[in-house]
Every structure is written in C-alpha cells, then in structure tokens.
N, C-alpha and C positions, 0 to 999 in steps of 0.2 A: 363053559358056556359059549354059545355061538356069539360072534360079534356082529352087531347090526348097526348100520349107518343110515342116518336120515339128515338131509340138508334142506334148508328153507331159503329161497332167494328173496332178498328184501325188496320186493316190488309189489305194488298193490296192497290189499288189506287181507290179513288172515281172517278166515271165515269158518263157519261150522263144518264145512266139508274138510278143511285142513285139520280141524280139531279131531273129528271122528276118524278120518282116514290115516292121519299121521301122528298127531300129538298125543291123543289118548293111548294109542298102542305103545308109544315111548314110555309114558308114565306107568302103564300096566306092566310093561316088560322089565322095569327096573328091578334088579335082584335076580331075574331069571335069564336075562341076556346081558352081554357086555355091550353097552350102548354108546355110540358116538353120535352126538347131536351138534350140528354146526350151521351157522348162518353163511350162506354161500354168496357173499357180497361181490366177489369177482365175477360171478355169473351175471349179476345185474348190470355189468358194464358192457355186455354184448349188444345192447340196444341203446337208443338215445335216452339219456337220463339226466336228471338234475343232481349234481354231486351232493348238495346239502340234503336232498331227499333220500339218497342212498344211506348217508350217515344216520339220518333220523330214523329211518325204518330199520336199520341194522340194530340200533339200540332198542327200538320198539319191539321188534321180533324177539330179541333176547329176553326182554322183560316179560313179554307174554308167555314165552316158553317156561320161564320160572314160575309165573303166576299160575300156569296150568298144571304145574307139578313136576316139571323136569328138575331133577336133583343133581347139581354139579358135584356133589360128594359121591354120587353113585355112577353117573354117566360122565363121559368126556364131553365137555361143553365149551365150544369155542367159536371164534369168527375165522372164516377161511383165510382172509388176507393177513391175519396175525401169525400164521404159520407159513413162512416162505417156502417150506419144503413142498407145498402143494404145487407151486409154479415150477419149482426145480424138477420135480418128477414129471410134470406136464411136458416139459421139453424132451426128457428122455423117452417118454412114450410117443411123442410126435415122431421121433426117430425110428419108431417101429410101426407107424401107421401109414397106410396108403392113402393118397389123396382121394381116390374113389370111395374109400370107406367113409371118410368124413362127409363127402359130398352127398352120399346116399342117405344120410340121416333125415328122417321124415320131418322133424321139427325145423331143421335148417331149410328145407325146401319150402315149408309153409311160411316161416317168418321172413325168409329172403324174398319170397314172392310179394310180400306186402310192403317192401321198402324200396326206395329209389337208390339208396346207397347202402350196400351191405358191408358190415365190418368183418374183418378177417377173424376176429374173436368169435363171431357167430358160427363160423365154419369149424373152428377148432375147440369150442367149449365142450363138446362131448368127450374130447380127449382129456380136458381138464377134469371133467366129471369122473372119467376113468381113474385119473390120478387121485382124486378125492377118495375113491373107493379102495384102490389098491394100496394106498399109502398106509392104511391101518390094518391090513390083512383082514379085510371085511369078509364075513361069511354070507351075510344076508343084506339085501337092499330092498326095503319096502317101496314099491313104486306102483303107479297106475299104469294102465296099458300104454299110454302115450310116452312113457319113459322106459318101457321094457327094452326097446331097441338100444338105448344107451347102456344099459347093464350088459346086454349081449356084446356090445363093443368092448366093454371092460373085460369081459370073459375072454374074448378073442385075443385082446392085447396081452392079457396075463399069460394065456397058454402059449402064445407066440414067443413072448419074451423068455418064458421058462424053457421052451424048447431050444431057442437059439443060444441063450446065454447062461442057462443053468437055473435050477429052482430058486425063484426069488419071490413070487407073489402067490398069495392065496387066490384061487379062482372063485369069484363070488357068484351068487345066484339071486335072481329077482324073486321077491315075495309079493304077490299081488294082494291088495286089500279085499275083504269080503264084498259081495255085491251090495249089501246094505250100506256100505261106507261110501258108495258113489252118490253123493248128494247133488241133486240137480238144481238149476236156477228156478226160483219160485215163479218168475214171470215167463220163463221159456223152458219148461221141463224137459225139452229135448236136448238142452245144453247143460254141461256140468257147471256147478257153481264155481265162479272164477274170482281170483284175487284182483284181476284187472278188468272186470266187467264194465262195459260202457255205462250201464245203468245200475246203481247200487240197490234199487228196489227189490231185486230178486236175490240179493246176497245177504245172508245173515252173518254180519261181521262180529268178530269176537269183542270189539270195543263198542258195539251198538248199545245204547241204553235199553233197559227192559221194555219201555213203552214203544221204542222203535222196532224192536224184535217182534213184539205182539202185532203191531200194525202191519209189518211186512207179511207175517204169516196169515193174518186175517184177509189180506188182499191177494193171497197167492192164487194163481190160475188153477182152476179145477177142470172138469170135463163134462161133456154132455151126459144127461141122465142124472140119477140121484143115488145109485147104488154105490156103497163104499166097499170096494174090492181092491185087492192088490194085483193089478194087471198092468205092468209097465208098458205093454204094447198098446192096449186099447184105452187105458186110462192113465197116461203118464203123469198128469198133475196130481191125481189122488194117490197114485203109487208113490210119488215123491214125498208127499206128506206122510204117508205111512212109513216110508223108509226113514225119514227124519225122526219120527216118533219111535220107531224100533231102535234106531241107533242111540237115542237118548235114554231109552228105558231098558235096553238090552233084551227086548222081546222080539218075537217073530211077527213080521208085518201081516202075514196071513191071519194069524190069531188076533191081532189087534183090530183088523178090519171088521171082525164080527161084533165088535163092541159098539159100533156106531151106525146109526140109521140115517144121519144127515151130515152133509159136508160141514155145516157150521159147528156141529159138535166135535168133529174131527179136528177142525182148525183150532178150536179152543183148547183141546187137549195137546195139540202140537205146540201151540204158543206157550202153554204152561211148562211143557217139558223142555223147550228150548231155553226159556228164561231160567229154569232151575239148573240147567247145565251150564249156561254161559255167564249168568250174572255173578256167580262167585269168582270166576276167572277175572272178569272186569274189575271187581272190587279189589282183588289182590293186586292186579296190575296198577290200579290207581295208587295203592299204598307203596308198591315197589318203585313206581316212577317218581315218587317224591324223594327217593334216595338213589339216584343213578350211579353214584360212586360204588354202591354195593353190587350193582349189576356189572359194572366195569371191572371190579375186583374179581368177580367170579369168572369173567371172560379172560382176564390176565392169567389167573391160576390155570384155567383150562388150556390156554395156549402154551404155557410152560410145560404142562404134562404132555400135551400133544407133540411138542417139538422133540421131546425125548424119544417117543415112539417113531415119529416121522423121520427124525434124523437118522436113526438106525436103518430104517428101510431105504432111505435115499442113498446112504453110504453103500449098502448092499447092492442096490441097483447100479450105482456108478461103477463099482468094482466089476460087476458082472458084465457090463456093456463095454468095458475097456478103458475107463478113465483112471488116471493115476491118483492115488490118495493125496490130499493136500497136506 
C-alpha cells in the first residue's frame, strides 16, 4: 500500500474545508493506504503564539481527528514534537539545502511581508516539513496548491541526498484534492475557508453548534440574479454553496443545481447537509474530550511506533552523510 502523510498545524479552528479536503480522505483511505497522521505543533512556533494555546489546540486537534474517525490502530497517529527524529533529520536536510531554495518559498515571502520581525524558523520550516515527509518514506502527500511548492522541495532534497550520499529516501509526490474540496469562505467566496479567518462568520467550524452552522449558511453571500447554477467564475457565492452540498452528499454540483429554483431552497439544503456531516463529529468530540487521558494514551502509543520507524531512517541518513554511529 502507498504511504500517505497528512499534518495539521494547531493554529486557528478546524473547519468544514479541512474536514472535506484532508480529514475525510484520511478516514476513507484507512485500510487501502498506509497512513501517517500527525499534529505539526513545531510548525505553530514559526509565528507569534501563546504557548498555552498551542498546547490546548494540539490536544483539541488530536481529539477532533479521533472524533472524525481517524483510527490509531490503523494509521500512525502522533504529535510531531513527541518524535525528536523530526528535528534531527531537519538539521541533516538543512545541510543539503541552499539558502536561496528556502528563501524562494512563496509562503515565506507572504508571511514575512506581514511581520516586523521574522523568525528564522519561518525561513527553515519548509525543510522541517521535508523532514516530516521523508522521515517515514512517504509516497503521497495530499496538499492544496499553496503547499505544492513545499512537497517539490522535499522531492528535490530527497533526490539530491540520494544522489550525493546513496539511496536513502523515498521520493514523494504531491496529491491535490478534487476541485469540489476547495471550500470557500461564506462571506467572501473569492477566498478559501481559513482556520485563522479574521471573521468567523464565513467559516463552518467543526465545533460550531448546529444552530450556529445553520445561521452561517443562511447568511452566506450569494450573487446577482436568481438562477441556481454551478459557475464559480460568474456566481462564486452560489457555486460555493453547491460545492459544499456536493462535498457533503458526494454528488455532482452541476446535477444538484438543477434541483433548486431559489437561493433560499439551496441554503436550506446546504444547512441540513452541513449539520448532518458535522454534528456527529462534534458529539463524539464532546464525549472524547471528557476523557483526555484516552487521547494522550493514543498519542503516546503513536509516538512510540513512530520512533521505531523514524529512528531507523535517521540512522540510515546519518551514516550516509558521514556521521559516526553512536
């Protein structure tokens, strides 16, 4: 089975777009792919943050993933910082990365441009992301278009290391989600739904109560006219609602559009589908959050399993690059 790796940085709030684009495929792929799921808490440190918030969200994200159906008995389920081999391989890969390669990363340019003081970790975290991927001989990395460049860096570093020091790493490939998985903000359908959106009114969060989800959908921005058609260019608001409905019901948005004559009918159907999709996850989360020791135990077990795999890979990389065995 191909090994597929997905990470979740504990910042902001997980939302419907995260579920449709990343979490649901993890659950659906259990049994047909060798899956690694991890909370990338080290990545959260690249920007200004509240330490207690990072700890809280790390446990919250892990609990939500379990509530959504991630099975730690089937997938490798861990927190990044619990496996020190991530940072150990990070340094070895830094020794094979050019400064210009890191500086060219689009996300570094965008985030650095919004800050007065830029942390060095913001420059080097794509190399840490490469370490996350290469540490487990990952075959596939599901990413959106904004993260494809980072997977390309991981590919470049794997190929360069293998060429210079001998076969060590599996060369990964990016797997992009389907178009329907690109869920947009309900109040600004030109923007992707975001974990860190300034206004929560356009984001359908996994922990929103059902009434809150309904209210957000019913207030979603639509478009001029009254025709219900799937046309992301001319009618981005309606198209987004149809994409959400299609993602929740596993149907074609063009086919769904023909069932509605009015925007109000479409919004009501979307609200029902969103609540049916997310309310059970929230209910299971509330039950699991009452027993955090269960979640922590699953993470400890995952870290122990991960260290066995990661330790072998780091020892192989250290030997290849020229370090004496300890």
